[in-house]
C-alpha positions in Angstrom: -28.9 37.8 49.7 -28.5 35.7 45.9 -30.2 35.1 42.6 -30.3 39.0 41.0 -32.8 39.5 38.9 -32.3 43.6 38.5 -31.7 46.6 40.4 -34.0 48.8 41.2 -32.8 52.2 41.7 -33.3 54.0 45.1 -31.4 57.5 45.0 -33.7 59.5 43.0 -31.5 62.3 43.8 -28.0 61.0 42.7 -29.5 59.6 39.6 -30.1 62.5 38.8 -27.7 63.0 35.6 -28.0 59.7 34.6 -31.7 61.1 33.6 -34.2 58.5 30.9 -33.3 55.1 32.5 -34.5 55.8 35.8 -37.5 56.5 35.0 -38.0 53.4 32.5 -36.0 51.1 34.7 -39.0 52.5 37.8 -42.0 52.5 35.8 -40.6 49.2 34.4 -40.6 47.3 37.4 -43.4 48.3 38.9 -45.3 48.1 35.9 -44.9 45.1 35.5 -46.2 43.6 38.2 -49.7 46.1 37.9 -51.5 43.1 35.4 -49.6 40.2 35.4 -52.2 38.7 37.8 -54.7 39.1 34.7 -52.6 38.0 32.4 -51.3 34.8 33.9 -55.3 33.8 34.7 -56.1 34.1 31.5 -53.2 32.3 30.3 -53.6 29.2 32.1 -58.0 29.4 32.1 -58.6 30.9 36.1 -60.1 33.5 35.0 -62.4 34.5 32.5 -62.9 38.2 30.7 -65.1 38.9 33.1 -63.2 39.0 36.2 -61.4 42.4 38.0 -59.7 43.5 35.0 -62.2 43.3 32.0 -64.6 46.4 32.2 -62.1 49.0 32.1 -61.8 49.2 28.9 -63.5 47.7 25.5 -61.1 44.7 24.5 -60.9 46.9 21.3 -60.7 49.8 20.9 -62.6 51.7 18.7 -64.0 55.0 17.9 -66.6 55.1 20.6 -63.9 53.8 22.9 -61.6 57.1 21.9 -65.1 59.3 23.7 -63.8 57.7 26.5 -60.3 58.1 26.6 -60.8 61.2 26.4 -62.3 61.3 29.8 -59.4 60.2 31.8 -56.7 62.6 29.9 -56.9 61.1 26.0 -57.5 62.4 22.9 -60.9 64.3 21.7 -61.3 65.9 18.4 -63.1 68.8 17.6 -62.2 73.1 18.0 -59.0 73.9 18.7 -57.9 77.3 21.6 -54.6 79.2 22.2 -53.3 77.0 24.8 -54.9 73.4 24.1 -52.2 70.4 24.5 -52.8 68.9 21.6 -50.6 65.1 19.9 -50.2 66.6 15.8 -48.3 65.4 12.8 -44.9 67.4 12.0 -44.3 68.8 8.2 -41.4 67.7 9.1 -41.8 64.2 9.0 -45.5 63.1 9.1 -44.8 61.8 12.7 -46.9 63.1 15.8 -45.3 64.6 18.4 -46.8 66.4 22.0 -47.2 70.1 21.8 -49.0 72.8 22.5 -51.3 75.5 20.3 -49.6 78.3 20.5 -52.2 80.6 17.6 -54.1 80.3 14.5 -54.0 81.1 11.4 -55.3 82.9 8.4 -55.6 79.9 6.2 -57.0 78.3 8.8 -53.6 75.6 10.2 -52.7 76.2 14.0 -49.1 77.3 15.3 -48.2 74.3 17.7 -45.5 74.5 19.8 -43.3 71.0 20.5 -42.7 69.9 24.0 -39.0 68.8 22.5 -37.9 69.8 19.1 -34.6 67.6 19.2 -32.7 69.8 17.0 -36.1 71.2 14.0 -38.6 74.3 14.6 -39.8 74.7 17.6 -42.8 75.5 16.0 -44.9 74.0 12.9 -48.0 75.6 11.4 -50.5 72.1 11.3 -53.9 71.7 9.3 -56.5 70.7 12.4 -57.3 67.2 10.2 -53.3 66.4 11.3 -54.0 67.6 14.9 -56.1 65.6 18.0 -56.8 67.7 21.3 -55.1 65.8 24.4 -57.8 66.1 27.8 -55.4 66.5 30.7 -56.4 64.4 33.5 -57.1 66.1 36.4 -59.5 64.3 38.9 -56.0 62.8 41.0 -57.2 61.7 44.8 -55.3 61.1 47.2 -53.5 58.1 47.4 -53.7 57.7 44.2 -50.3 56.6 42.8 -48.8 57.8 39.7 -45.5 58.6 37.5 -44.9 62.5 38.0 -41.9 65.0 36.7 -40.1 66.1 39.1 -40.3 70.7 38.9 -36.5 70.4 39.7 -34.9 68.1 37.1 -38.0 67.2 34.9 -37.7 64.0 35.0 -40.2 61.4 36.1 -39.9 59.1 39.2 -42.6 57.8 41.1 -45.0 58.9 43.8 -47.9 59.0 45.5 -51.0 62.1 45.4 -50.7 64.0 48.9 -53.5 66.5 48.6 -54.5 69.3 45.3 -53.5 72.8 45.8 -55.3 75.9 45.3 -53.5 76.8 42.2 -54.8 73.6 40.3 -51.2 71.8 40.7 -50.6 67.6 42.5 -48.8 67.4 45.8 -46.8 64.6 45.4 -45.2 63.0 47.6 -42.0 60.7 46.4 -40.7 57.4 46.7 -37.6 58.4 47.4 -36.8 61.6 47.6 -33.3 61.0 48.6 -31.6 64.7 49.9 -33.8 66.4 47.9 -38.0 68.1 48.7 -40.1 65.0 49.5 -43.5 66.1 48.0 -43.8 68.9 45.2 -46.3 70.6 43.7 -46.8 69.2 39.8 -49.4 69.7 37.8 -51.3 67.6 35.8 -50.3 67.7 32.5 -46.7 66.5 33.9 -48.3 63.1 35.6 -49.5 59.6 34.8 -51.6 57.4 36.5 -50.2 54.1 37.5 -53.0 51.4 38.6 -51.1 48.9 41.3 -51.4 45.4 41.2 -52.3 44.7 44.4 -54.0 41.2 44.0 -51.6 39.5 45.4 -52.7 35.7 47.0 -50.6 33.7 49.4 -47.8 31.6 47.8 -47.5 34.0 44.7 -44.2 33.2 43.1 -42.9 37.0 42.6 -40.2 38.7 42.4 -39.7 42.1 45.4 -37.7 45.1 46.1 -35.2 44.1 49.4 -36.2 46.9 51.9 -32.5 46.6 52.9 -31.0 47.3 49.5 -33.8 48.2 46.6 -32.7 44.7 45.0 -35.0 42.0 43.3 -35.3 39.3 45.0 -37.4 36.3 43.8 -40.0 34.7 46.5 -43.0 34.0 47.6 -46.1 35.7 49.3 -46.5 35.1 52.9 -49.4 37.2 54.1 -51.4 40.3 53.1 -50.3 42.8 56.2 -52.8 44.8 58.3 -51.0 48.2 56.6 -51.5 46.7 52.6 -48.0 45.4 52.2 -47.3 41.9 51.5 -45.4 39.8 53.8 -42.5 38.5 51.2 -40.8 35.1 52.2 -36.8 35.0 50.2 -36.0 32.5 48.3 -32.1 32.4 49.2 -32.1 34.9 52.6 -28.4 34.0 52.9 -28.2 35.3 56.2 -30.2 38.3 55.9 -34.1 38.2 57.4 -36.4 35.0 55.9 -39.2 37.5 55.1 -39.5 41.3 54.6 -42.9 43.6 54.1 -42.9 44.7 51.0 -45.5 47.2 49.2 -47.2 46.1 45.6 -45.4 48.8 43.9 -42.7 47.3 44.6 -43.6 43.8 43.9 -44.3 42.0 40.1 -44.8 38.6 39.1 -42.2 37.0 37.4 -42.1 37.5 33.3 -43.6 35.3 31.4 -40.5 33.6 29.5 -41.7 33.3 25.7 -41.5 29.9 25.4 -44.4 29.2 27.4 -46.5 31.6 25.1 -48.5 29.7 22.8 -50.9 31.2 19.9 -53.9 32.1 20.3 -53.7 33.1 24.3 -55.4 35.9 25.4 -54.1 38.4 28.1 -54.6 42.0 29.9 -51.7 44.1 28.1 -50.3 47.1 28.6 -49.6 49.7 25.3 -46.0 50.9 25.8 -45.4 52.8 22.8 -46.6 53.6 19.8 -45.2 53.8 16.1 -46.9 54.4 12.5 -46.6 50.9 12.1 -48.6 49.8 15.6 -48.9 49.6 19.2 -45.6 47.7 21.9 -47.6 46.2 24.7 -46.7 44.8 27.4 -47.8 41.6 28.2 -46.1 40.6 31.4 -43.7 38.6 29.1 -40.4 38.6 28.6 -40.3 41.1 26.0 -43.0 43.5 24.6 -45.6 42.0 21.7 -45.9 44.1 18.2 -49.7 45.0 17.3 -49.1 45.6 13.8 -51.8 48.3 12.8 -53.8 46.2 10.4 -54.6 44.1 13.6 -55.6 47.0 16.2 -59.5 46.9 14.9 -61.8 44.8 12.2 -61.7 48.1 10.2 -59.1 50.1 8.5 -56.9 52.1 11.3 -55.0 54.9 8.8 -53.4 56.6 12.2 -52.7 54.2 15.1 -53.1 56.8 17.5 -57.1 57.4 16.8 -57.6 54.4 18.4 -54.5 53.8 21.0 -52.7 55.7 23.5 -49.4 54.8 25.6 -50.7 53.5 28.8 -53.8 52.2 27.7 -54.7 48.8 28.7 -56.3 46.0 25.9 -56.9 42.7 26.0 -54.7 40.7 23.2 -54.6 37.8 21.3 -51.0 35.9 21.3 -50.4 36.0 16.8 -46.8 35.2 16.6 -43.6 33.6 18.9 -40.3 34.0 17.1 -37.0 32.0 17.4 -35.3 35.2 17.5 -37.3 36.2 20.7 -39.5 38.9 18.4 -43.6 38.5 19.9 -46.0 39.3 18.0 -50.2 40.5 18.7 -53.0 41.5 17.7 -56.6 43.2 19.0 -58.7 41.3 16.5 -58.9 37.7 17.6 -60.1 36.4 14.1 -55.9 37.7 12.5 -54.2 35.4 14.7 -51.3 32.7 14.0 -51.1 34.1 10.5 -47.6 36.0 9.5 -45.4 33.7 11.2 -46.5 31.7 14.5 -44.6 29.7 17.2 -43.5 27.3 14.8 -41.6 29.5 12.6 -38.3 28.1 10.7 -35.5 28.9 12.6 -32.9 31.6 12.2 -30.6 29.7 10.5 -27.8 31.4 8.9 -25.8 28.5 7.6 -28.6 27.8 5.6 -28.2 30.4 3.2 -24.5 30.2 3.4 -25.1 27.9 0.6 -27.1 30.3 -1.6 -26.6 31.2 -4.4 -25.4 35.1 -4.8 -28.0 34.6 -7.6 -30.6 33.4 -6.8 -33.8 35.2 -5.3 -35.3 34.7 -2.0 -38.8 36.0 -0.9 -38.6 38.5 2.3 -40.7 40.1 5.1 -39.4 43.8 6.1 -39.2 44.0 9.2 -37.5 47.1 10.0 -36.4 50.5 9.2 -33.9 52.3 10.1 -31.8 55.6 8.2 -29.2 53.5 6.7 -31.3 51.1 5.5 -34.3 47.9 5.3 -34.2 44.5 7.9 -35.5 41.8 5.7 -36.2 38.8 7.6 -35.6 36.4 3.8 -36.7 32.2 3.9 -35.7 29.6 2.1 -37.1 28.0 -0.6 -38.3 24.8 1.1 -39.2 26.6 3.9 -36.9 25.3 6.0 -34.6 28.1 7.4 -35.1 32.2 7.6 -33.3 34.5 8.2 -32.8 38.2 9.4 -30.3 40.1 7.6 -29.9 44.1 5.7 -30.0 45.6 2.3 -28.0 48.8 3.0 -29.7 51.8 1.4 -26.7 51.7 -1.3 -28.4 48.5 -1.7 -32.1 49.0 -2.5 -32.4 49.8 -6.1 -29.7 51.5 -8.5 -30.1 55.4 -8.2 -29.8 57.6 -5.2 -32.7 56.8 -2.4 -33.6 60.0 -0.3 -35.5 57.8 2.2 -35.6 54.7 2.7 -39.4 55.1 5.0 -40.7 56.4 1.5 -39.6 52.6 -0.2 -40.8 50.7 2.4 -43.4 49.9 5.5 -43.4 47.1 7.9 -44.9 44.0 6.8 -44.0 44.5 2.8 -42.9 41.4 1.1 -39.7 42.5 -1.1 -36.8 39.6 -2.9 -34.3 40.0 -2.1 -30.6 38.3 -2.9 -27.6 37.0 0.0 -24.8 39.0 -0.9 -22.1 37.8 2.4 -22.7 36.2 5.7 -20.6 37.1 8.4 -21.0 33.5 10.7 -18.3 35.6 12.7 -20.4 38.5 14.4 -23.7 36.6 12.8 -24.3 38.9 9.9 -26.7 38.7 7.1 -25.5 41.3 4.0 -29.1 41.2 1.3 -29.0 43.1 -1.1 -32.7 43.9 -3.9 -30.7 45.1 -6.5 -29.8 42.6 -9.7 -26.4 40.7 -9.5 -23.9 41.7 -11.4 -21.0 40.5 -13.9 -17.6 41.5 -11.8 -18.5 44.7 -10.9 -20.7 46.1 -8.3 -22.3 49.0 -9.8 -22.8 47.0 -13.2 -26.5 45.5 -12.1 -27.4 43.2 -15.5 -31.4 44.2 -13.9 -30.7 47.5 -16.7 -33.1 50.2 -15.2 -36.3 50.9 -17.3 -36.0 51.9 -20.8 -38.5 55.7 -20.2 -37.1 57.6 -23.2 -41.2 57.1 -25.1 -42.0 59.5 -21.8 -39.7 61.8 -22.1 -40.7 63.7 -24.5 -44.4 64.0 -23.6 -45.8 67.7 -22.1 -46.9 68.0 -18.4 -50.3 69.5 -19.5 -51.1 66.1 -21.2 -53.2 64.1 -19.6 -52.5 60.1 -19.3 -54.5 56.7 -18.8 -52.6 54.3 -16.4 -53.8 51.7 -14.2 -52.8 51.6 -10.8 -50.6 48.5 -10.3 -49.7 49.2 -6.2 -50.4 51.4 -3.2 -48.0 52.3 -1.0 -47.9 54.2 2.6 -46.1 57.3 0.7 -48.6 57.4 -2.9 -49.4 54.8 -6.4 -47.5 53.2 -8.8 -49.1 53.6 -12.4 -48.6 51.4 -14.5 -48.2 54.1 -18.4 -48.1 52.5 -22.1 -46.1 55.0 -24.8 -47.6 55.0 -28.1 -45.1 53.2 -29.4 -46.3 50.5 -27.2 -43.3 51.1 -24.7 -44.8 49.9 -20.8 -43.3 51.5 -17.7 -44.3 52.9 -14.4 -44.7 55.7 -12.1 -45.0 57.2 -8.7 -48.0 59.0 -7.7 -46.8 60.8 -4.8 -50.0 60.7 -1.6 -48.9 64.8 -2.7 -50.4 64.8 -6.1 -53.0 62.8 -6.0 -55.8 65.4 -5.0 -56.2 68.9 -3.9 -55.6 68.7 -0.2 -55.2 66.6 2.7 -54.9 63.0 1.5 -55.1 61.1 5.1 -55.0 57.1 3.6 -54.0 56.3 0.2 -56.3 53.6 0.1 -59.8 55.8 1.0 -58.3 57.2 -3.1 -57.7 54.3 -5.0 -57.4 50.7 -5.4 -55.3 49.1 -7.4 -57.0 47.7 -10.9 -58.1 51.6 -10.4 -58.4 53.8 -13.9 -56.8 57.0 -14.0 -55.9 60.3 -15.3 -52.1 61.5 -14.9 -49.4 63.5 -15.8 -45.9 63.9 -15.9 -44.4 66.1 -14.2 -40.5 64.5 -14.8 -38.3 61.7 -16.3 -35.2 60.4 -15.1 -34.2 57.8 -17.6 -30.7 57.2 -15.7 -32.5 56.6 -12.2 -35.9 54.8 -14.3 -37.9 57.3 -11.9 -40.5 59.0 -13.6 -42.9 61.2 -11.5 -46.3 61.6 -11.8 -49.4 63.3 -10.8 -53.2 63.3 -11.0 -53.7 67.1 -10.7 -54.6 69.7 -12.6 -51.9 72.0 -13.7 -51.0 74.9 -11.4 -52.3 72.7 -8.4 
């Protein structure tokens, strides 16, 4: 056989030492087939939104939709009991992780034991408003296709439900046991239902697993067999059989090339991963697309987990197709096309080589990593753009403890070009002022905060909210001598108790009463509080 596109491993036991990649590969090779028929039909106009997949979920995830999710293994709110499975926000990094309620505390919090501590504490005390109960789906039936965790090694593999056991587990028959047990009893919380697409038509172009070697090749559907398989006619049999019967779970439509996508096209997609800033959705294209948090619903979304979960099907519209291979999606039809689209200027490092290091450029934060922030910088004439790294040391003067506390995806920033490495195709950017022969001698001196250093932390001052960030609000103050400066009110200093959304508490231009907690004149930083002393 020729034209190999993707290898689908057949040996479950032999490949177990490689851990996660097998499960991901199996899931990716199979799951892409589940919904591509509807996606391609949507794109070509052959299928209306009232097609076979339209009724499974609402076109947009909403708060009412979360109730439906709970019935099929999603999240629900309400009281918590010991043993409840939850997704809770870790106090260490303010991100949501799966765990189990281990106990309740006198202060109203719950002790959560994390599924994977990852080197951190195994348990944490979490406030109930930062927890979501996970209702485990238990309505599996014989014949259901699933991804399940093998009790033998804790890895996920494809299989099908054979029977329900008396102890509450389900007997799962593995697709390829390869010397191991053909079936195992699996707890429902270690199973995920997989909806396999079975609507292939004669002459459909597909990619399918060749039974003799377990590898995926291109072909066409010749006919549907009585046993539920499809007869696939291979494009290039090269001496082998011209046709083979293939199970639907081992077939998929070819990924849609990004260049074939157009802004405004509607697809049925599957949520693959959830981040703080949005969710990545698989629409059957060559790359997963990002639905930014601002495009999940018409109302403001404070927590992505309140609206979406991995494996959920959603309707999305293509919002942007960038030349760098990134795909933007929207779950709100009215919010498509902005923020860069199919005609976004190309990434052209040659153009940035001629930019003076003194010139400031507009940019958008496109990625955040522990060592810095990636920014898509744009030339003044809009003719070209390039993705570059602002190292953590080049964010601003002074020590930057956490890049995540400074930026968020999609934030508009100003940068300068420090260097362009054409051979390695790397663009280095900075947000600091240009130096006069000394890399650390920035011409942008830190603000003069001397007028604020002697103010008592018990004294209340009137300020105005200048801007709002995910971690707090910047408030402008004016000293008695007329000196103006701004300081940060961290979200923990806005009010007593938990602040779910800063936008719900403050708005730009609002007058507020603040106290000065500390002044770092060397770094030009001032910490403020809106809470009364002693709290």
